[in-house]
ZAMARGU-4260 file (C-alpha; in steps of 0.2 Angstrom, whole numbers, plus 5000, padded with zeros to 4 digits):
<rodrens>
0) 5470/4350/5266 | 5457/4338/5262 | 5447/4343/5283 | 5448/4363/5275 | 5441/4359/5258
5) 5428/4348/5265 | 5422/4362/5280 | 5422/4375/5265 | 5411/4369/5256 | 5393/4370/5256
10) 5381/4360/5267 | 5369/4358/5253 | 5378/4361/5236 | 5369/4369/5221 | 5368/4355/5207
15) 5379/4363/5191 | 5364/4367/5178 | 5358/4350/5165 | 5358/4356/5146 | 5341/4354/5139
20) 5344/4341/5128 | 5339/4344/5108 | 5330/4332/5099 | 5340/4324/5085 | 5338/4317/5069
25) 5345/4312/5054 | 5340/4322/5039 | 5349/4311/5027 | 5347/4291/5021 | 5365/4286/5017
30) 5373/4296/5002 | 5386/4290/4992 | 5397/4305/4994 | 5401/4309/5012 | 5397/4327/5016
35) 5411/4336/5022 | 5405/4355/5028 | 5387/4364/5030 | 5384/4384/5032 | 5370/4394/5030
40) 5363/4411/5031 | 5347/4403/5042 | 5337/4389/5046 | 5329/4391/5031 | 5344/4394/5019
45) 5355/4379/5025 | 5371/4373/5013 | 5381/4357/5014 | 5396/4351/5002 | 5404/4336/4999
50) 5416/4323/4990 | 5413/4319/4972 | 5410/4299/4970 | 5408/4301/4950 | 5395/4313/4949
55) 5400/4330/4952 | 5406/4337/4971 | 5391/4337/4983 | 5381/4351/4984 | 5364/4353/4996
60) 5355/4365/4998 | 5340/4368/5013 | 5324/4381/5010 | 5314/4378/5024 | 5303/4365/5016
65) 5314/4354/5003 | 5331/4349/5000 | 5339/4350/4982 | 5354/4345/4975 | 5365/4359/4967
70) 5375/4354/4952 | 5390/4364/4948 | 5396/4360/4931 | 5415/4354/4940 | 5424/4338/4948
75) 5431/4338/4963 | 5428/4336/4983 | 5420/4352/4991 | 5428/4354/5008 | 5421/4367/5015
80) 5405/4381/5014 | 5405/4398/5019 | 5389/4409/5019 | 5387/4428/5021 | 5371/4434/5028
85) 5369/4444/5013 | 5379/4440/5003 | 5387/4424/4992 | 5391/4407/4996 | 5409/4400/4995
90) 5413/4384/4993 | 5432/4376/4993 | 5440/4359/4991 | 5453/4351/4978 | 5463/4357/4962
95) 5465/4375/4971 | 5446/4378/4969 | 5436/4391/4977 | 5418/4390/4972 | 5408/4408/4974
100) 5388/4404/4972 | 5380/4419/4969 | 5362/4424/4960 | 5360/4407/4954 | 5378/4403/4945
105) 5393/4396/4949 | 5410/4405/4946 | 5427/4397/4950 | 5438/4409/4957 | 5455/4409/4949
110) 5468/4407/4963 | 5487/4404/4967 | 5486/4385/4967 | 5491/4370/4956 | 5480/4356/4957
115) 5488/4347/4970 | 5485/4362/4983 | 5467/4356/4991 | 5458/4371/4999 | 5452/4366/5015
120) 5443/4380/5023 | 5439/4396/5018 | 5430/4413/5028 | 5428/4432/5026 | 5421/4445/5034
125) 5416/4454/5020 | 5415/4444/5002 | 5430/4456/4999 | 5440/4453/5013 | 5442/4433/5012
130) 5456/4418/5017 | 5455/4404/5011 | 5470/4388/5017 | 5475/4370/5012 | 5489/4361/5012
135) 5497/4346/4997 | 5490/4333/5009 | 5493/4339/5027 | 5510/4347/5022 | 5516/4364/5013
140) 5500/4372/5020 | 5495/4388/5014 | 5486/4404/5014 | 5478/4414/5005 | 5468/4432/5004
145) 5457/4440/4991 | 5455/4460/4992 | 5440/4460/4978 | 5451/4459/4964 | 5461/4443/4967
150) 5468/4430/4977 | 5487/4433/4982 | 5500/4419/4995 | 5500/4426/5011 | 5519/4427/5022
155) 5520/4414/5036 | 5531/4415/5051 | 5541/4402/5044 | 5553/4403/5058 | 5541/4397/5070
160) 5531/4384/5063 | 5537/4363/5068 | 5545/4357/5051 | 5545/4340/5046 | 5561/4329/5043
165) 5565/4337/5025 | 5561/4353/5031 | 5543/4358/5025 | 5529/4364/5036 | 5512/4359/5042
170) 5495/4358/5033 | 5484/4370/5036 | 5464/4363/5038 | 5454/4378/5044 | 5452/4396/5044
175) 5438/4409/5054 | 5438/4426/5062 | 5432/4437/5073 | 5433/4449/5060 | 5447/4458/5068
180) 5456/4444/5072 | 5459/4428/5060 | 5463/4411/5068 | 5471/4397/5055 | 5473/4377/5062
185) 5481/4362/5055 | 5493/4349/5057 | 5507/4346/5071 | 5495/4355/5082 | 5498/4372/5073
190) 5485/4389/5076 | 5488/4404/5068 | 5482/4420/5071 | 5482/4438/5062 | 5475/4453/5074
195) 5470/4467/5063 | 5477/4465/5046 | 5494/4462/5053 | 5504/4444/5049 | 5500/4429/5056
200) 5508/4423/5069 | 5511/4403/5082 | 5500/4404/5095 | 5505/4391/5107 | 5493/4375/5110
205) 5504/4361/5119 | 5499/4347/5106 | 5506/4342/5090 | 5488/4332/5085 | 5482/4339/5071
210) 5469/4352/5074 | 5454/4353/5060 | 5442/4367/5067 | 5441/4382/5073 | 5426/4392/5078
215) 5422/4404/5092 | 5406/4418/5100 | 5405/4425/5115 | 5420/4429/5119 | 5428/4409/5116
220) 5439/4401/5104 | 5441/4384/5103 | 5450/4373/5090 | 5446/4354/5088 | 5456/4339/5084
225) 5466/4326/5088 | 5473/4308/5084 | 5474/4293/5097 | 5464/4305/5107 | 5454/4320/5102
230) 5458/4337/5104 | 5445/4352/5112 | 5456/4367/5115 | 5449/4386/5120 | 5459/4402/5118
235) 5465/4406/5137 | 5471/4426/5131 | 5479/4431/5148 | 5491/4415/5145 | 5492/4418/5126
240) 5490/4400/5123 | 5476/4389/5119 | 5473/4374/5135 | 5465/4359/5133 | 5445/4358/5139
245) 5444/4340/5133 | 5435/4328/5144 | 5441/4313/5150 | 5438/4299/5133 | 5437/4312/5121
250) 5438/4306/5103 | 5445/4314/5089 | 5434/4329/5084 | 5434/4337/5069 | 5420/4349/5068
255) 5416/4364/5079 | 5403/4377/5082 | 5399/4391/5096 | 5386/4401/5099 | 5385/4419/5103
260) 5381/4417/5121 | 5397/4405/5121 | 5388/4386/5121 | 5392/4376/5108 | 5395/4360/5100
265) 5410/4348/5095 | 5408/4334/5083 | 5419/4319/5077 | 5425/4300/5077 | 5412/4287/5074
270) 5398/4302/5073 | 5401/4309/5094 | 5397/4324/5097 | 5401/4336/5112 | 5392/4351/5119
275) 5398/4364/5127 | 5388/4373/5142 | 5392/4384/5159 | 5410/4384/5149 | 5412/4364/5152
280) 5411/4350/5138 | 5403/4334/5140 | 5397/4320/5128 | 5380/4323/5122 | 5365/4313/5122
285) 5357/4313/5106 | 5342/4300/5099 | 5350/4294/5087 | 5368/4290/5080 | 5376/4292/5066
290) 5384/4276/5058 | 5400/4285/5050 | 5417/4287/5052 | 5419/4305/5060 | 5406/4321/5059
295) 5418/4333/5051 | 5409/4347/5053 | 5396/4357/5063 | 5387/4372/5061 | 5373/4383/5073
300) 5360/4392/5066 | 5353/4410/5070 | 5340/4399/5077 | 5349/4387/5088 | 5345/4372/5076
305) 5363/4361/5075 | 5367/4354/5061 | 5383/4342/5057 | 5388/4331/5044 | 5402/4320/5039
310) 5401/4300/5032 | 5419/4289/5030 | 5432/4305/5030 | 5446/4298/5040 | 5450/4281/5028
315) 5448/4291/5013 | 5434/4284/5006 | 5425/4300/5006 | 5406/4291/5006 | 5394/4285/5018
320) 5390/4305/5019 | 5378/4311/5035 | 5368/4324/5039 | 5360/4325/5056 | 5351/4339/5065
325) 5348/4344/5083 | 5332/4355/5085 | 5316/4358/5079 | 5309/4344/5063 | 5319/4348/5046
330) 5314/4342/5030 | 5323/4325/5025 | 5335/4327/5011 | 5330/4314/4998 | 5335/4300/4996
335) 5350/4297/4981 | 5340/4284/4968 | 5350/4279/4956 | 5348/4284/4938 | 5342/4271/4928
340) 5354/4266/4917 | 5348/4273/4901 | 5349/4259/4886 | 5362/4253/4879 | 5363/4259/4860
345) 5378/4263/4847 | 5378/4283/4844 | 5374/4286/4828 | 5388/4293/4820 | 5396/4277/4826
350) 5386/4262/4817 | 5398/4268/4803 | 5410/4280/4802 | 5417/4276/4788 | 5404/4269/4775
355) 5413/4275/4758 | 5427/4263/4767 | 5432/4247/4760 | 5424/4230/4772 | 5437/4230/4779
360) 5441/4247/4783 | 5425/4249/4792 | 5426/4235/4804 | 5444/4242/4808 | 5435/4260/4811
365) 5423/4248/4825 | 5439/4242/4834 | 5447/4258/4835 | 5430/4264/4844 | 5430/4251/4856
370) 5449/4253/4859 | 5445/4271/4863 | 5431/4265/4875 | 5442/4254/4885 | 5454/4253/4896
375) 5470/4260/4890 | 5480/4244/4889 | 5492/4243/4874 | 5500/4226/4872 | 5478/4220/4874
380) 5474/4231/4860 | 5489/4227/4850 | 5483/4208/4851 | 5466/4211/4846 | 5471/4221/4832
385) 5483/4210/4826 | 5469/4195/4828 | 5453/4205/4820 | 5466/4209/4805 | 5470/4191/4804
390) 5453/4187/4802 | 5447/4198/4789 | 5461/4194/4780 | 5458/4176/4781 | 5440/4175/4774
395) 5447/4186/4759 | 5460/4174/4756 | 5449/4161/4758 | 5443/4165/4742 | 5460/4169/4733
400) 5470/4156/4723 | 5486/4159/4730 | 5486/4168/4746 | 5488/4158/4764 | 5476/4160/4777
405) 5484/4165/4796 | 5472/4155/4807 | 5461/4146/4792 | 5467/4141/4777 | 5452/4137/4765
410) 5450/4138/4748 | 5433/4143/4740 | 5423/4149/4728 | 5408/4161/4723 | 5399/4170/4707
415) 5401/4184/4717 | 5417/4185/4725 | 5416/4203/4730 | 5398/4201/4740 | 5407/4184/4745
420) 5424/4192/4754 | 5410/4207/4763 | 5399/4193/4771 | 5415/4182/4778 | 5425/4196/4781
425) 5412/4204/4793 | 5406/4188/4801 | 5426/4184/4806 | 5426/4202/4813 | 5410/4200/4823
430) 5416/4186/4832 | 5430/4190/4836 | 5429/4210/4841 | 5412/4203/4852 | 5420/4192/4861
435) 5437/4201/4864 | 5427/4215/4870 | 5411/4208/4878 | 5419/4213/4896 | 5427/4228/4891
440) 5425/4246/4897 | 5415/4251/4886 | 5410/4234/4880 | 5391/4237/4882 | 5392/4252/4868
445) 5403/4244/4859 | 5395/4227/4858 | 5377/4237/4853 | 5390/4245/4837 | 5395/4229/4831
450) 5378/4223/4828 | 5371/4240/4824 | 5384/4238/4810 | 5381/4220/4805 | 5363/4225/4805
455) 5365/4239/4793 | 5376/4229/4782 | 5360/4219/4781 | 5366/4203/4791 | 5358/4193/4808
460) 5370/4195/4820 | 5366/4182/4829 | 5366/4168/4815 | 5381/4157/4821 | 5381/4143/4810
465) 5398/4136/4806 | 5395/4120/4792 | 5395/4122/4775 | 5404/4134/4763 | 5391/4148/4768
470) 5403/4164/4768 | 5394/4167/4784 | 5398/4151/4789 | 5416/4153/4784 | 5418/4170/4794
475) 5411/4161/4809 | 5424/4146/4805 | 5437/4160/4807 | 5430/4169/4821 | 5429/4154/4833
480) 5446/4148/4826 | 5455/4162/4830 | 5445/4165/4850 | 5450/4144/4851 | 5466/4149/4849
485) 5467/4165/4860 | 5462/4154/4876 | 5480/4145/4875 | 5492/4158/4866 | 5499/4164/4882
490) 5487/4180/4885 | 5479/4175/4898 | 5462/4182/4893 | 5450/4173/4899 | 5457/4178/4917
495) 5456/4198/4911 | 5475/4196/4906 | 5481/4193/4923 | 5499/4191/4926 | 5503/4171/4926
500) 5523/4174/4932 | 5521/4175/4949 | 5530/4194/4947 | 5538/4204/4966 | 5542/4223/4968
505) 5560/4225/4970 | 5553/4244/4978 | 5539/4248/4990 | 5529/4260/4980 | 5531/4278/4979
510) 5517/4288/4984 | 5515/4301/4973 | 5509/4316/4983 | 5521/4315/4995 | 5539/4320/4993
515) 5546/4304/5002 | 5556/4293/4992 | 5564/4278/4996 | 5572/4262/4984 | 5579/4245/4988
520) 5588/4249/4970 | 5587/4264/4960 | 5589/4255/4943 | 5575/4244/4943 | 5554/4253/4942
525) 5545/4258/4957 | 5527/4256/4956 | 5515/4272/4961 | 5504/4273/4974 | 5490/4287/4968
530) 5475/4294/4979 | 5464/4294/4962 | 5470/4287/4946 | 5462/4291/4930 | 5466/4284/4913
535) 5473/4295/4898 | 5456/4294/4893 | 5446/4300/4908 | 5442/4280/4915 | 5440/4281/4932
540) 5449/4267/4939 | 5455/4260/4957 | 5465/4270/4967 | 5481/4265/4977 | 5494/4255/4971
545) 5501/4252/4951 | 5499/4233/4945 | 5509/4228/4932 | 5503/4228/4915 | 5508/4218/4901
550) 5523/4206/4915 | 5518/4191/4906 | 5516/4197/4886 | 5533/4189/4882 | 5525/4172/4886
555) 5510/4178/4871 | 5513/4168/4855 | 5519/4181/4839 | 5515/4184/4823 | 5533/4182/4814
560) 5546/4182/4828 | 5557/4167/4833 | 5566/4162/4846 | 5586/4163/4845 | 5592/4145/4845
565) 5594/4140/4862 | 5582/4152/4869 | 5585/4172/4874 | 5573/4186/4873 | 5567/4189/4855
570) 5579/4200/4850 | 5593/4209/4860 | 5595/4226/4869 | 5611/4225/4875 | 5614/4233/4891
575) 5599/4243/4901 | 5604/4260/4908 | 5609/4257/4925 | 5610/4270/4940 | 5626/4279/4939
580) 5634/4294/4928 | 5628/4289/4910 | 5608/4285/4918 | 5613/4306/4927 | 5616/4313/4910
585) 5600/4306/4902 | 5588/4312/4919 | 5597/4330/4916 | 5590/4328/4897 | 5573/4324/4905
590) 5573/4338/4914 | 5577/4351/4901 | 5566/4347/4889 | 5553/4348/4904 | 5560/4365/4908
595) 5560/4369/4888 | 5538/4367/4891 | 5538/4386/4898 | 5549/4393/4885 | 5543/4405/4872
600) 5557/4404/4860 | 5553/4400/4844 | 5558/4386/4833 | 5555/4378/4816 | 5545/4363/4819
605) 5545/4360/4799 | 5552/4343/4793 | 5567/4358/4785 | 5574/4356/4802 | 5567/4340/4812
610) 5569/4324/4807 | 5580/4312/4794 | 5590/4302/4807 | 5600/4286/4807 | 5589/4275/4817
615) 5591/4275/4836 | 5599/4292/4836 | 5593/4313/4835 | 5607/4314/4821 | 5595/4323/4810
620) 5591/4343/4806 | 5578/4341/4792 | 5579/4340/4776 | 5580/4357/4763 | 5568/4351/4750
625) 5553/4341/4752 | 5559/4324/4743 | 5544/4322/4734 | 5541/4338/4727 | 5557/4345/4727
630) 5551/4361/4735 | 5558/4368/4749 | 5548/4367/4764 | 5538/4379/4772 | 5545/4388/4790
635) 5531/4383/4805 | 5540/4396/4820 | 5530/4390/4834 | 5534/4391/4855 | 5546/4379/4860
640) 5536/4376/4873 | 5518/4374/4862 | 5528/4361/4852 | 5535/4353/4866 | 5518/4352/4874
645) 5509/4346/4861 | 5522/4332/4854 | 5518/4325/4871 | 5500/4325/4872 | 5497/4321/4855
650) 5508/4306/4856 | 5502/4299/4871 | 5488/4287/4867 | 5483/4294/4850 | 5472/4311/4846
655) 5457/4302/4854 | 5466/4286/4865 | 5467/4274/4852 | 5485/4268/4860 | 5499/4267/4849
660) 5494/4251/4841 | 5479/4258/4835 | 5487/4277/4833 | 5498/4268/4818 | 5481/4262/4810
665) 5474/4278/4811 | 5491/4286/4801 | 5490/4271/4790 | 5471/4274/4787 | 5475/4291/4781
670) 5491/4287/4771 | 5476/4276/4759 | 5466/4292/4761 | 5477/4303/4752 | 5474/4311/4738
675) 5482/4303/4723 | 5486/4290/4733 | 5493/4274/4724 | 5491/4258/4730 | 5505/4247/4724
680) 5508/4233/4736 | 5528/4235/4740 | 5529/4251/4727 | 5528/4241/4711 | 5515/4233/4702
685) 5497/4234/4699 | 5487/4245/4709 | 5475/4238/4720 | 5458/4239/4727 | 5456/4248/4742
690) 5448/4230/4751 | 5463/4220/4746 | 5476/4233/4751 | 5465/4237/4768 | 5467/4219/4773
695) 5485/4217/4765 | 5492/4234/4776 | 5481/4228/4793 | 5490/4210/4793 | 5506/4217/4790
700) 5504/4232/4802 | 5494/4225/4816 | 5506/4209/4815 | 5519/4221/4816 | 5513/4228/4833
705) 5508/4215/4841 | 5526/4210/4837 | 5531/4224/4845 | 5520/4223/4861 | 5530/4205/4865
710) 5547/4214/4860 | 5544/4229/4871 | 5537/4222/4885 | 5548/4207/4886 | 5564/4217/4886
715) 5551/4227/4901 | 5550/4211/4912 | 5568/4204/4909 | 5577/4221/4915 | 5560/4232/4926
720) 5570/4248/4922 | 5567/4263/4931 | 5558/4279/4925 | 5562/4295/4928 | 5549/4299/4942
725) 5556/4292/4953 | 5574/4293/4947 | 5574/4313/4949 | 5566/4312/4965 | 5579/4298/4973
730) 5595/4309/4964 | 5586/4324/4970 | 5584/4317/4987 | 5603/4315/4989 | 5608/4329/4983
735) 5619/4337/4971 | 5635/4326/4962 | 5644/4341/4954 | 5655/4350/4968 | 5661/4337/4982
740) 5664/4356/4992 | 5647/4363/4990 | 5631/4360/4999 | 5619/4342/5000 | 5634/4334/4989
745) 5632/4317/4987 | 5644/4307/4974 | 5624/4298/4966 | 5613/4312/4967 | 5608/4328/4952
750) 5620/4336/4941 | 5621/4354/4945 | 5619/4363/4928 | 5614/4381/4930 | 5595/4387/4927
755) 5590/4372/4927 | 5597/4362/4945 | 5604/4369/4958 | 5604/4369/4975 | 5595/4383/4987
760) 5605/4394/4996 | 5601/4410/5009 | 5607/4423/4992 | 5595/4412/4980 | 5582/4412/4992
765) 5582/4430/5000 | 5566/4440/4997 | 5564/4443/4977 | 5576/4430/4972 | 5573/4416/4961
770) 5572/4401/4973 | 5561/4414/4987 | 5546/4404/4986 | 5557/4389/4993 | 5566/4399/5008
775) 5561/4386/5019 | 5571/4371/5011 | 5590/4377/5012 | 5602/4365/5006 | 5591/4355/4994
780) 5591/4353/4976 | 5578/4361/4966 | 5576/4360/4947 | 5565/4373/4934 | 5553/4362/4930
785) 5534/4360/4926 | 5527/4369/4940 | 5511/4354/4936 | 5495/4351/4932 | 5483/4367/4937
790) 5468/4368/4947 | 5457/4372/4931 | 5465/4365/4916 | 5454/4373/4904 | 5458/4390/4906
795) 5475/4391/4917 | 5493/4385/4913 | 5505/4375/4925 | 5519/4384/4920 | 5538/4381/4923
800) 5546/4386/4938 | 5559/4383/4953 | 5553/4366/4960 | 5561/4353/4974 | 5566/4341/4965
805) 5559/4328/4978 | 5543/4334/4971 | 5545/4335/4953 | 5532/4328/4941 | 5530/4322/4923
810) 5518/4333/4910 | 5504/4323/4915 | 5490/4322/4922 | 5489/4319/4941 | 5478/4303/4941
815) 5491/4296/4929 | 5509/4300/4931 | 5516/4288/4926 | 5512/4269/4914 | 5510/4254/4925
820) 5525/4244/4918 | 5545/4248/4917 | 5554/4261/4908 | 5567/4251/4895 | 5560/4249/4881
825) 5549/4260/4878 | 5534/4255/4870 | 5531/4271/4858 | 5545/4269/4850 | 5544/4250/4847
830) 5529/4250/4841 | 5531/4267/4829 | 5545/4260/4822 | 5540/4242/4818 | 5525/4251/4810
835) 5534/4264/4800 | 5546/4248/4795 | 5528/4241/4787 | 5521/4257/4779 | 5537/4259/4772
840) 5539/4241/4765 | 5520/4243/4760 | 5521/4257/4750 | 5537/4256/4742 | 5542/4272/4748
845) 5549/4280/4769 | 5537/4295/4763 | 5521/4301/4768 | 5510/4305/4752 | 5516/4323/4744
850) 5531/4322/4756 | 5520/4329/4771 | 5511/4319/4784 | 5504/4334/4797 | 5493/4335/4814
855) 5488/4351/4818 | 5483/4357/4833 | 5471/4374/4837 | 5474/4386/4846 | 5470/4385/4866
860) 5459/4370/4859 | 5468/4355/4860 | 5481/4354/4876 | 5470/4342/4888 | 5484/4344/4905
865) 5483/4363/4905 | 5479/4378/4890 | 5486/4378/4875 | 5494/4379/4863 | 5496/4398/4864
870) 5495/4396/4844 | 5493/4383/4832 | 5505/4370/4833 | 5509/4358/4816 | 5518/4342/4820
875) 5523/4337/4802 | 5534/4322/4797 | 5542/4321/4777 | 5543/4301/4784 | 5535/4289/4792
880) 5553/4286/4802 | 5553/4305/4808 | 5535/4303/4813 | 5540/4286/4824 | 5556/4297/4829
885) 5545/4311/4835 | 5531/4296/4846 | 5549/4290/4854 | 5554/4309/4854 | 5537/4315/4866
890) 5544/4302/4879 | 5553/4311/4883 | 5546/4330/4884 | 5531/4320/4893 | 5545/4315/4906
895) 5541/4294/4901 | 5557/4290/4894 | 5574/4292/4898 | 5583/4290/4880 | 5590/4273/4880
900) 5573/4267/4882 | 5569/4278/4866 | 5583/4276/4854 | 5583/4255/4859 | 5565/4253/4854
905) 5566/4260/4838 | 5580/4248/4833 | 5571/4234/4841 | 5555/4240/4832 | 5562/4240/4817
910) 5568/4222/4817 | 5551/4218/4821 | 5543/4229/4808 | 5556/4218/4796 | 5553/4204/4799
915) 5533/4204/4801 | 5535/4213/4784 | 5542/4194/4778 | 5531/4185/4786 | 5515/4195/4779
920) 5523/4192/4760 | 5523/4174/4764 | 5506/4174/4766 | 5502/4186/4752 | 5512/4174/4742
925) 5504/4157/4748 | 5522/4152/4753 | 5519/4153/4773 | 5524/4137/4781 | 5505/4130/4791
</rodrens>
């Protein structure tokens, strides 16, 4: 055979033509955001889009002369761009986003997706014939179509698609078409094609590697991808399949662009570029290289220029953006110059937010604003509230003949006691606040506000004198004493409150974006692994595995708590909830409340129907009349779903994210501000002036919430109990525990509840039936629950519907999901009941002034997790106990806790609050033990 081949060869074979090299150049310096897509109309009208690393998604436009950054006004990564030659520019990305740019304006199109859906690709033959594809991570692929009026989801050839172990389908990454045919590529080597607008069908590829991009021209259709090794596949129409055309050693490829003559370019791993010429692919000889993980996309302009973009896209960093160009020289994109940080100043409205208040109230407002700027760490903020309150109390008490100080007990006189107290309180509070918030998030602004307030008061912030009898020396001594004490009170403040006890996780982290859940011990808390982590007040934090906030907080020095003789917990919670039948019933309650978030059923939310519970129960049904006025409460009828959503969001971290301890300071201040309120300590005796009232309330109240933090976090550490997210997903994965003869039975699974917890059957998932959208998961457990955060939270609602139990989410933002500490007991319940006990004792009444406390959430103006409420909602409480109970209940509506977490938290919070009142009373009357 070899001889035959040799004799058949011509004497002088024609050499294969060598493609002429292009001149390549780097168009950008390394940019903060990875560039992920590129398209355009011509070499003088080019669009590149990319990631959002805190500035909003990267959008660059080249007009043939210069590049400009185009702000979208939105947040989230943009993965692809498609420019019509004589129409709009389309961009797609995270949070179910499809943007339409036309006439200088971005419009976010309404899509069928939720925030968890990423639209990785968008393409259209005409502006009224568009396709968008994407996934949840690399699973649950979808194809949407826009017909000029609306986007709708297209059916998929489920029977022919590969499946994951749990029955899901691969994710889809790009879409492209010829006009009559549309191609979609995705994970597991999937290629789909629709011919002439018909149904999509699978085309064999011979690979199970991810395919990232598809493109064609000159009768050639190419899909590229790879995992360990690169894939360059071309459609063999005669064979009805894609075949490999990748040269030996070809690495992972992510971008491809084919010209009308069949030549083309593929880009990928470590910036490598391959060229198609004369039907063959070979590595291109480049003048420059891109020092990136991968070039993610390529585009060839009508004039023959080649553009490639990428960055660190494989590891998930989505940074180190790069743009290369092959062809005629083009202008460089401007370097990203970090903006000069504006001078740190205190907003004018924050210098003295309550000028009519007492000096203690005015410093309390400064502290609350500092908490709002910082990361929400309730334990830390409870401690700061207590110590600042004690500082102000000690300064006030120094000029009183009876009262004892907490940390510094001195006796002073002054010709003008009111002026002396104002100065001493200010220096004491200032010293502690500056020290505590100097390194906090938002600390420079907070420090500027503290200083500006001191200067407005006429004091010198830098005067640190501590000797002598002057009010400022006294204040500085008090501040320094508390700072010194705080260095050794068990909080580990000097090391940013890091754990000092060596806590180790029992369960591996739960990757929230996937349905896989594994628990070594289902009774034990499981940390979360978040792709993006944002605190509830909007601060971007490190993604990845949660830490454990406050694991060592049981060691912090309390205000009034005392260990029982022989040691043990400060307060005994009894047995914690453990995995089993009882916990299943509590999980059902959480699911039922979340299902109600979409309910239109009307309910009366006034104190005439809600509240009046016994301690640690929900046995109340309201009050027939207002106990203060003797008149019936007016009904307030609202949709149950609106009530539940407002409840969950209002109590989450306070109306302005001051965390639960700070929230109760806001409520206490509102009580003092109520018209006609009488400041009589314990409800008797002469009326106190506002300053005396405030320093006494703050000491008792914040001593109580500080102790509540220690109690709750000690119990959390002792039992490390699981939260609903892990429990519901894990039980749902196991199956159903009701019908031993039915499908998916497991004695440890979720109980079946018609309309709430069911198993998907062939009948229930038939077209038009309630589980039709989950037909690929027949035999799995589903729950009727909140569908998840919508892509456009300002204008859309996630709503309730049937979802797989293994994908259940609490009513929270997907960047937060669940706090970074165990469930049992609820901090909200413990904080709130302790505070309610203090307000009840100090005011002499359990009722809000006039028998009514209230918060009003405006229609479509309050919620942040999604649009709403649909009508005005008023949260109302007759008593402080009613408000505290509602705070605990809100965590079940929000999917954060189960009932035992709430009820036991209330009971222990009551004990912590009462002991704080008793301890505070000894400082008030001068009988405190040194």
